[in-house]
C-alpha positions as CSV (number, residue, x, y, z in Angstrom):
1,X,-38.9,29.7,-10.8
2,X,-40.9,28.1,-8.1
3,X,-40.2,24.3,-8.1
4,X,-43.7,23.7,-6.5
5,X,-45.4,25.3,-9.6
6,X,-43.3,23.3,-12.0
7,X,-44.0,20.0,-10.1
8,X,-47.7,20.8,-10.0
9,X,-47.8,21.6,-13.7
10,X,-46.0,18.4,-14.7
11,X,-48.2,16.3,-12.4
12,X,-51.4,17.8,-13.9
13,X,-50.0,17.3,-17.4
14,X,-49.1,13.7,-16.8
15,X,-52.5,12.9,-15.2
16,X,-54.4,14.4,-18.2
17,X,-52.3,12.4,-20.6
18,X,-52.9,9.2,-18.7
19,X,-56.6,9.7,-18.5
20,X,-56.8,10.7,-22.2
21,X,-54.8,7.6,-23.3
22,X,-56.9,5.3,-21.1
23,X,-60.1,6.7,-22.6
24,X,-58.7,6.2,-26.1
25,X,-57.4,2.7,-25.6
26,X,-59.6,1.1,-22.9
27,X,-63.0,0.8,-24.8
28,X,-61.3,-1.6,-27.3
29,X,-60.1,-3.9,-24.5
30,X,-63.4,-4.2,-22.7
31,X,-65.8,-7.1,-23.3
32,X,-69.2,-6.1,-21.8
33,X,-71.3,-8.8,-23.5
34,X,-73.7,-6.1,-24.7
35,X,-72.9,-5.1,-28.3
36,X,-74.9,-1.9,-28.2
37,X,-73.1,-0.5,-25.1
38,X,-69.7,-1.7,-26.3
39,X,-70.3,0.0,-29.7
40,X,-71.4,3.2,-27.9
41,X,-68.3,3.3,-25.7
42,X,-66.0,2.6,-28.7
43,X,-67.6,5.5,-30.6
44,X,-67.6,8.1,-27.8
45,X,-64.8,7.5,-25.3
46,X,-61.9,7.8,-27.8
47,X,-63.2,11.2,-28.9
48,X,-63.4,12.4,-25.3
49,X,-60.0,10.9,-24.6
50,X,-58.5,12.7,-27.6
51,X,-60.0,16.0,-26.4
52,X,-58.5,15.5,-22.9
53,X,-55.2,14.5,-24.4
54,X,-55.2,17.7,-26.5
55,X,-56.2,19.7,-23.5
56,X,-53.3,18.3,-21.5
57,X,-50.8,19.3,-24.2
58,X,-52.3,22.8,-24.5
59,X,-52.3,23.2,-20.7
60,X,-48.6,22.2,-20.5
61,X,-47.5,24.5,-23.3
62,X,-49.4,27.5,-21.9
63,X,-48.0,26.9,-18.4
64,X,-44.5,26.6,-19.6
65,X,-44.8,29.9,-21.5
66,X,-46.3,31.5,-18.4
67,X,-43.5,30.2,-16.2
68,X,-40.9,31.3,-18.7
69,X,-42.3,34.8,-18.8
70,X,-42.4,35.0,-15.0
71,X,-38.6,34.1,-14.9
72,X,-37.8,36.9,-17.4
73,X,-39.8,39.5,-15.5
C-alpha cells in the first residue's frame, strides 16, 4: 500500500467532514441581524453540510475498498 495514497485519502476525508460539520452547525451560531437571511441560511446550509458529510463518508469507504483490492492484487 502506498502511504501517500492513504494519507491523501484520510486528509480529504477529514476535510470533507470538517466542512460538512461547520455547514451544519455554524448557521445556528451566527447573528446577522437580518431575520430573512438568517432563516434562509438555517434552512439551506445544514442540508448542504449533511450532503457533504455523507459524501465524505462514502468517499472514504470507496477508497478504503479500492486500496484493499489493490493490496490483494
